ZAVEX-368178 format. One record per residue (C-alpha): residue in three letters; z, x, y; residue number from 1. Coordinates in steps of 0.001 Angstrom, whole numbers, plus 524288, in hexadecimal, padded with zeros to 5 digits. Example, Ala and Ser with C-alpha at 12.3 -4.5 7.8 and 13.67 -1.06 7.14 Angstrom:
BEGIN
<pt><selo>Ala</selo><z>81E78</z><x>8300C</x><y>7EE6C</y><fivo>1</fivo></pt>
<pt><selo>Ser</selo><z>81BE4</z><x>83566</x><y>7FBDC</y><fivo>2</fivo></pt>
This chain:
BEGIN
<pt><selo>Met</selo><z>0F6FB</z><x>DB7BE</x><y>622AC</y><fivo>1</fivo></pt>
<pt><selo>Thr</selo><z>0F3E8</z><x>DB673</x><y>6310D</y><fivo>2</fivo></pt>
<pt><selo>His</selo><z>0F8D8</z><x>DC008</x><y>63B1F</y><fivo>3</fivo></pt>
<pt><selo>Pro</selo><z>1040C</z><x>DBA17</x><y>6434B</y><fivo>4</fivo></pt>
<pt><selo>Tyr</selo><z>0FC2B</z><x>DBBAD</x><y>64FCA</y><fivo>5</fivo></pt>
<pt><selo>Asn</selo><z>0F177</z><x>DB311</x><y>64A3B</y><fivo>6</fivo></pt>
<pt><selo>Ser</selo><z>0FB1F</z><x>DA88D</x><y>64670</y><fivo>7</fivo></pt>
<pt><selo>Thr</selo><z>1002F</z><x>DA6FE</x><y>6543D</y><fivo>8</fivo></pt>
<pt><selo>Arg</selo><z>0F206</z><x>DA634</x><y>6587C</y><fivo>9</fivo></pt>
<pt><selo>Leu</selo><z>0F085</z><x>D9A7C</x><y>64F66</y><fivo>10</fivo></pt>
<pt><selo>Ile</selo><z>0FB25</z><x>D932A</x><y>656B8</y><fivo>11</fivo></pt>
<pt><selo>Asp</selo><z>0F5FC</z><x>D9763</x><y>6640D</y><fivo>12</fivo></pt>
<pt><selo>Lys</selo><z>0E83D</z><x>D933E</x><y>66054</y><fivo>13</fivo></pt>
<pt><selo>Phe</selo><z>0ED4B</z><x>D8602</x><y>65BA8</y><fivo>14</fivo></pt>
<pt><selo>Val</selo><z>0F43A</z><x>D8368</x><y>6689C</y><fivo>15</fivo></pt>
<pt><selo>Arg</selo><z>0E90D</z><x>D887B</x><y>67122</y><fivo>16</fivo></pt>
<pt><selo>Arg</selo><z>0DE9D</z><x>D8082</x><y>66A35</y><fivo>17</fivo></pt>
<pt><selo>Leu</selo><z>0E692</z><x>D7418</x><y>66B34</y><fivo>18</fivo></pt>
<pt><selo>Asn</selo><z>0E8D9</z><x>D76C6</x><y>679B0</y><fivo>19</fivo></pt>
<pt><selo>Lys</selo><z>0DA2A</z><x>D781F</x><y>67BBE</y><fivo>20</fivo></pt>
<pt><selo>Ile</selo><z>0D800</z><x>D6A4A</x><y>676D9</y><fivo>21</fivo></pt>
<pt><selo>Gly</selo><z>0E341</z><x>D64D6</x><y>67ECA</y><fivo>22</fivo></pt>
<pt><selo>Ile</selo><z>0EE05</z><x>D646C</x><y>6749C</y><fivo>23</fivo></pt>
<pt><selo>Ile</selo><z>0FA87</z><x>D6B2C</x><y>678AC</y><fivo>24</fivo></pt>
<pt><selo>Val</selo><z>103C5</z><x>D6EFB</x><y>66DAD</y><fivo>25</fivo></pt>
<pt><selo>Asp</selo><z>11161</z><x>D74BD</x><y>66E56</y><fivo>26</fivo></pt>
<pt><selo>Leu</selo><z>1163B</z><x>D7CE0</x><y>66300</y><fivo>27</fivo></pt>
<pt><selo>Ser</selo><z>123B1</z><x>D81CE</x><y>65F76</y><fivo>28</fivo></pt>
<pt><selo>Ala</selo><z>12810</z><x>D8B06</x><y>654CD</y><fivo>29</fivo></pt>
<pt><selo>Asn</selo><z>1334D</z><x>D8C60</x><y>64B80</y><fivo>30</fivo></pt>
<pt><selo>Tyr</selo><z>12FB8</z><x>D96F3</x><y>641D3</y><fivo>31</fivo></pt>
<pt><selo>Pro</selo><z>127FA</z><x>D94D2</x><y>6390C</y><fivo>32</fivo></pt>
<pt><selo>Trp</selo><z>12352</z><x>D87C8</x><y>63EAA</y><fivo>33</fivo></pt>
<pt><selo>Ile</selo><z>11B81</z><x>D858A</x><y>64B03</y><fivo>34</fivo></pt>
<pt><selo>Tyr</selo><z>11CED</z><x>D7783</x><y>64F5F</y><fivo>35</fivo></pt>
<pt><selo>Leu</selo><z>11475</z><x>D6E82</x><y>65784</y><fivo>36</fivo></pt>
<pt><selo>Gln</selo><z>11DBF</z><x>D6923</x><y>661D5</y><fivo>37</fivo></pt>
<pt><selo>Gln</selo><z>114B0</z><x>D619E</x><y>66AF2</y><fivo>38</fivo></pt>
<pt><selo>Ile</selo><z>1069B</z><x>D5D5A</x><y>66B79</y><fivo>39</fivo></pt>
<pt><selo>Asn</selo><z>101D7</z><x>D5994</x><y>67917</y><fivo>40</fivo></pt>
<pt><selo>Gly</selo><z>10FE1</z><x>D5779</x><y>67D6E</y><fivo>41</fivo></pt>
<pt><selo>Lys</selo><z>11367</z><x>D4E8C</x><y>67208</y><fivo>42</fivo></pt>
<pt><selo>Phe</selo><z>11EA1</z><x>D536C</x><y>669A3</y><fivo>43</fivo></pt>
<pt><selo>Ile</selo><z>11BFD</z><x>D5453</x><y>65B10</y><fivo>44</fivo></pt>
<pt><selo>Thr</selo><z>124F6</z><x>D4B9D</x><y>6531C</y><fivo>45</fivo></pt>
<pt><selo>Glu</selo><z>11F6F</z><x>D4E3B</x><y>64589</y><fivo>46</fivo></pt>
<pt><selo>Thr</selo><z>12427</z><x>D58D3</x><y>63C5A</y><fivo>47</fivo></pt>
<pt><selo>Tyr</selo><z>11B41</z><x>D6069</x><y>63369</y><fivo>48</fivo></pt>
<pt><selo>Ala</selo><z>11DAF</z><x>D6C27</x><y>62A9E</y><fivo>49</fivo></pt>
<pt><selo>Ala</selo><z>12B24</z><x>D6E17</x><y>630C6</y><fivo>50</fivo></pt>
<pt><selo>Asn</selo><z>137C7</z><x>D668C</x><y>63281</y><fivo>51</fivo></pt>
<pt><selo>His</selo><z>13879</z><x>D669D</x><y>64153</y><fivo>52</fivo></pt>
<pt><selo>Gly</selo><z>12AD0</z><x>D655E</x><y>646C9</y><fivo>53</fivo></pt>
<pt><selo>Phe</selo><z>11C3F</z><x>D65AD</x><y>6448B</y><fivo>54</fivo></pt>
<pt><selo>Ala</selo><z>11917</z><x>D7340</x><y>63F59</y><fivo>55</fivo></pt>
<pt><selo>Ala</selo><z>10B4E</z><x>D76BA</x><y>64389</y><fivo>56</fivo></pt>
<pt><selo>Phe</selo><z>10BEF</z><x>D84F1</x><y>63F0E</y><fivo>57</fivo></pt>
<pt><selo>Phe</selo><z>113C6</z><x>D8D8C</x><y>635FE</y><fivo>58</fivo></pt>
<pt><selo>Tyr</selo><z>1164E</z><x>D9B95</x><y>639EC</y><fivo>59</fivo></pt>
<pt><selo>Val</selo><z>11A09</z><x>DA492</x><y>62EC0</y><fivo>60</fivo></pt>
<pt><selo>Asn</selo><z>1136C</z><x>DB1D3</x><y>630D2</y><fivo>61</fivo></pt>
<pt><selo>Tyr</selo><z>107FA</z><x>DAA4D</x><y>636C1</y><fivo>62</fivo></pt>
<pt><selo>Ala</selo><z>105D2</z><x>D9CC1</x><y>63C78</y><fivo>63</fivo></pt>
<pt><selo>Lys</selo><z>0FEAA</z><x>D9221</x><y>63540</y><fivo>64</fivo></pt>
<pt><selo>Phe</selo><z>0FD09</z><x>D8383</x><y>636F8</y><fivo>65</fivo></pt>
<pt><selo>Ser</selo><z>1066F</z><x>D7B28</x><y>62F45</y><fivo>66</fivo></pt>
<pt><selo>Asp</selo><z>0FB35</z><x>D71A0</x><y>62CB8</y><fivo>67</fivo></pt>
<pt><selo>Arg</selo><z>0EFE0</z><x>D71C8</x><y>63620</y><fivo>68</fivo></pt>
<pt><selo>Arg</selo><z>0EB64</z><x>D63E7</x><y>63335</y><fivo>69</fivo></pt>
<pt><selo>Val</selo><z>0F8E0</z><x>D5E12</x><y>63562</y><fivo>70</fivo></pt>
<pt><selo>Val</selo><z>0FAAD</z><x>D65A9</x><y>64222</y><fivo>71</fivo></pt>
<pt><selo>Phe</selo><z>0EDCD</z><x>D6103</x><y>647DC</y><fivo>72</fivo></pt>
<pt><selo>Lys</selo><z>0F00E</z><x>D5314</x><y>64317</y><fivo>73</fivo></pt>
<pt><selo>Leu</selo><z>0FCEE</z><x>D5309</x><y>64A99</y><fivo>74</fivo></pt>
<pt><selo>Ile</selo><z>0F613</z><x>D585C</x><y>656B3</y><fivo>75</fivo></pt>
<pt><selo>Arg</selo><z>0EBCC</z><x>D4D9F</x><y>655D6</y><fivo>76</fivo></pt>
<pt><selo>Asp</selo><z>0F66C</z><x>D434D</x><y>65443</y><fivo>77</fivo></pt>
<pt><selo>Tyr</selo><z>0FE0C</z><x>D480A</x><y>6601A</y><fivo>78</fivo></pt>
<pt><selo>Cys</selo><z>0F1FA</z><x>D4978</x><y>668B1</y><fivo>79</fivo></pt>
<pt><selo>Gly</selo><z>0ED4E</z><x>D3BB2</x><y>66633</y><fivo>80</fivo></pt>
<pt><selo>Lys</selo><z>0DF5C</z><x>D374F</x><y>664AB</y><fivo>81</fivo></pt>
<pt><selo>Arg</selo><z>0D5B5</z><x>D3F18</x><y>66CAC</y><fivo>82</fivo></pt>
<pt><selo>Lys</selo><z>0C7DB</z><x>D3B8F</x><y>66FEC</y><fivo>83</fivo></pt>
<pt><selo>Ile</selo><z>0BE6D</z><x>D447E</x><y>668C7</y><fivo>84</fivo></pt>
<pt><selo>Phe</selo><z>0B2F2</z><x>D4918</x><y>670CF</y><fivo>85</fivo></pt>
<pt><selo>Thr</selo><z>0A601</z><x>D4B7F</x><y>66A16</y><fivo>86</fivo></pt>
């Protein structure tokens, strides 16, 4: 089991790394779910792993992704197609 301090670092790291590449996310929490509310100013309309929103993380003793692949697929969908530089 991960120490609670490390689990909040997971969420902070997630938000900071997305900000570095120009993706701004807003999160909200209703224990034990942590929801994605907005991505780049666009409100999330989908629900996932919860009845009332898109649950990106679960927080029971420590935070963990609900499903990392689904979360990043949603982020890609809401950000649109980006030109990839090589």
